[in-house]
Every structure is written in C-alpha cells, then in structure tokens.
C-alpha positions in Angstrom: 111.3 102.5 130.0 107.8 103.8 127.9 106.5 107.3 128.5 104.9 109.8 126.2 105.9 113.4 125.9 103.6 116.2 124.3 106.2 118.1 121.4 104.0 121.3 120.6 100.5 119.9 121.2 101.5 116.5 119.2 101.4 113.5 121.6 104.8 111.4 121.1 105.6 107.8 122.1 109.2 107.5 123.8 111.2 105.2 125.1 114.7 105.0 127.2 116.9 102.4 126.9 119.5 102.0 129.3 122.6 99.9 128.7 125.8 99.3 131.2 128.3 99.4 128.2 126.7 102.6 126.5 129.2 105.8 126.8 127.0 108.4 124.8 123.0 109.6 124.6 121.4 108.3 121.6 118.2 109.9 120.5 116.8 107.9 117.1 113.4 108.7 115.3 111.6 105.5 114.9 108.4 104.6 112.6 104.6 105.0 114.2 105.2 108.6 115.8 108.5 107.4 117.9 111.2 108.9 119.4 114.1 106.1 121.1 117.0 107.7 123.5 119.8 105.3 124.2 121.7 105.6 127.4 124.3 104.6 129.7 122.2 102.7 133.3 122.8 105.9 135.5 120.7 108.2 132.7 117.6 109.3 134.6 113.9 109.9 132.8 113.7 113.4 134.0 117.1 113.3 132.0 115.7 111.7 128.7 112.6 114.6 129.3 115.2 117.8 129.4 116.6 116.0 126.3 113.6 116.0 124.6 112.6 118.8 125.3 115.7 120.6 124.1 116.0 118.8 120.7 112.4 119.7 120.5 112.6 121.3 117.1 115.0 118.4 115.3 112.5 116.1 116.2 109.7 117.0 115.3 111.0 118.2 111.9 111.9 114.8 111.4 109.3 112.9 113.0 107.5 115.1 110.2 110.1 113.5 107.5 109.1 110.2 108.6 105.3 110.9 108.6 105.8 111.2 104.4 107.3 107.9 104.0 105.7 105.1 102.4 104.2 103.3 105.2 102.8 99.1 104.8 99.3 100.3 104.3 99.7 103.0 101.8 100.9 103.5 97.6 102.2 106.9 96.3 100.7 107.5 92.5 102.3 110.7 90.6 102.0 112.2 94.5 98.6 110.8 95.9 98.6 108.5 98.6 96.4 105.5 98.0 95.3 103.0 100.8 96.8 99.3 99.5 94.0 97.3 101.2 91.3 99.7 98.6 93.1 97.4 95.9 92.2 93.6 96.4 95.6 91.4 95.2 98.0 94.3 95.1 101.4 94.1 93.9 103.1 97.7 93.6 105.8 97.0 91.4 104.1 95.4 88.9 101.4 98.1 88.9 104.2 100.8 88.1 106.1 98.2 85.6 103.0 98.4 83.4 102.5 102.6 83.9 106.2 103.2 83.9 106.6 103.1 80.0 103.3 105.0 79.4 103.7 107.7 81.6 107.8 108.3 81.6 107.8 107.9 77.9 105.6 110.9 76.8 107.7 113.0 79.3 110.9 111.9 78.0 110.3 112.4 74.5 109.1 115.8 74.9 111.5 117.1 77.0 114.6 115.8 74.4 112.8 117.8 71.9 112.7 120.9 74.3 116.2 120.4 74.9 117.4 118.9 71.9 119.0 116.2 73.8 117.9 112.8 72.5 118.7 109.2 74.3 119.9 106.1 72.5 117.4 104.3 74.5 114.8 104.2 77.4 115.0 101.5 79.9 113.2 101.2 83.3 114.7 99.4 86.2 113.4 98.5 90.0 116.3 100.1 91.6 116.6 100.6 95.3 119.2 103.6 95.4 119.3 105.8 91.9 116.3 107.4 90.7 117.8 107.4 87.1 121.2 107.3 85.3 122.8 107.9 81.6 125.5 105.6 80.3 128.3 106.1 78.0 126.3 105.4 74.5 122.9 108.0 76.0 121.0 104.9 77.2 118.7 106.5 80.1 117.5 104.1 83.0 114.8 105.7 84.7 113.8 103.5 88.0 110.1 102.8 88.2 109.4 104.0 91.3 109.5 107.3 90.0 105.6 107.1 89.8 105.2 107.8 92.9 106.1 111.6 92.6 104.3 114.4 91.3 104.5 114.9 87.4 107.0 117.7 87.7 109.7 115.7 90.0 109.6 113.0 87.2 110.0 115.9 84.6 113.9 116.5 86.7 114.8 113.8 86.7 114.1 113.5 83.1 115.9 116.3 82.8 118.8 115.8 84.6 119.4 112.4 83.4 119.2 114.3 79.3 121.7 116.8 80.7 124.1 113.9 81.6 123.7 113.5 77.2 126.1 116.9 77.2 127.5 116.7 80.1 128.9 113.2 81.9 129.3 114.7 84.9 128.2 117.1 87.6 129.6 120.1 86.9 128.5 123.9 87.1 127.8 123.5 83.4 125.8 120.6 84.2 123.6 122.0 86.6 123.5 125.5 84.7 122.0 123.7 81.5 119.6 121.5 84.3 118.3 124.4 86.3 117.6 126.3 82.4 114.8 123.6 82.0 114.0 122.8 85.7 114.7 126.4 87.9 112.8 124.8 90.9 115.2 121.5 90.7 116.5 122.1 94.4 113.0 121.5 95.1 112.5 118.4 93.3 115.7 117.1 94.9 114.3 117.7 98.5 111.2 115.9 97.6 113.3 112.8 96.3 115.4 112.4 99.4 112.4 112.7 101.6 111.0 109.6 100.0 
C-alpha cells in the first residue's frame, strides 16, 4: 500500500508491505525520497502513519543522509556535484584515474614534508571499501574516489595514511599524531561516511 506523509513540510513517499510471516515491524529508508514499512498482515495504515510520526526525526535525518549520496545522474569532483548529462560519453572511473596523480600526489608530497614522514611509493586504486592504506614497506595506496571530496577531506586521508608510517595501528599515539596535522579529522571522517 503506497501513501504520502508530510514531515516538517517535506512530502515523503511511503509504502506499507504486509507479510504473513513477519513478526516485527521494519522501517527502512530507501532511495528517491521514500520510506518502506514491512510488518505483519494485521498492521494497519493508521499504525504505519503513527509509527512514521513517532520516528519523524530519525527518518528526516536519514533521508538527508541519502540525499548526499551520489545519484546515478550525478557525479562529484572535489566536493562539487555535476550532471552527467552535461558530459558526453562520460566514464567516471577513467576521469578519476586521469586526475588522481595530478591532484592528490602534490597533497601527499606537501604533507610528507610537513610531517617528515615519507612514503616509499604512492599507488592509486579504484577500491570499493577503503579510502586508503599504508603497507609495511610504507607504500601508500589511495582510492581514486577520494576525488569526490573537498580538498580538506582528501588531505585528512593523506595525513591518516602518512601517520601509519610511524604508527602501524590505530592507537592513541596514532590519533594524537593525526590530530596535530588535522585537528578537525572527526568532521572529515563523518563526510567520508556520508558517501
């Protein structure tokens, strides 16, 4: 059953799915500004609306998170959103690969000088889950998708990986070192997690 709800003047699409074998009620945020409730066959529309009202703050918070994620018709470059339709035959991965070295390597070199921590090598990869890593021989691997983010976030990831040259763990000493060179690293972490 599909219906609409108004949450703080924001119209949201909602869908109630009643299933016979469902014991609990599940509320999910899905793409395209919509929410979905899965519940047992006795769970009514009025109960669904009441649940949404009670969870209004949580729903709006997570809808806003979804809206910051990259949609199929947009791409991000250095923190700015661009419409893919404005670029003919656009290959995002090839674009990021072509820009990674010229944009990120100078940031690495600059921060290495500041921190006096020098990587053996810098490599760029199209990783799905990790933004960066530092091997035991101090080779730094960086995700080309970092180019989606503003320069200060890229800088944080670079500082994070350079700090691993000195501390091969996430100990307090490691985070203290990161904080010296990136005092707002926690904010950068939140931005990374929003994508």
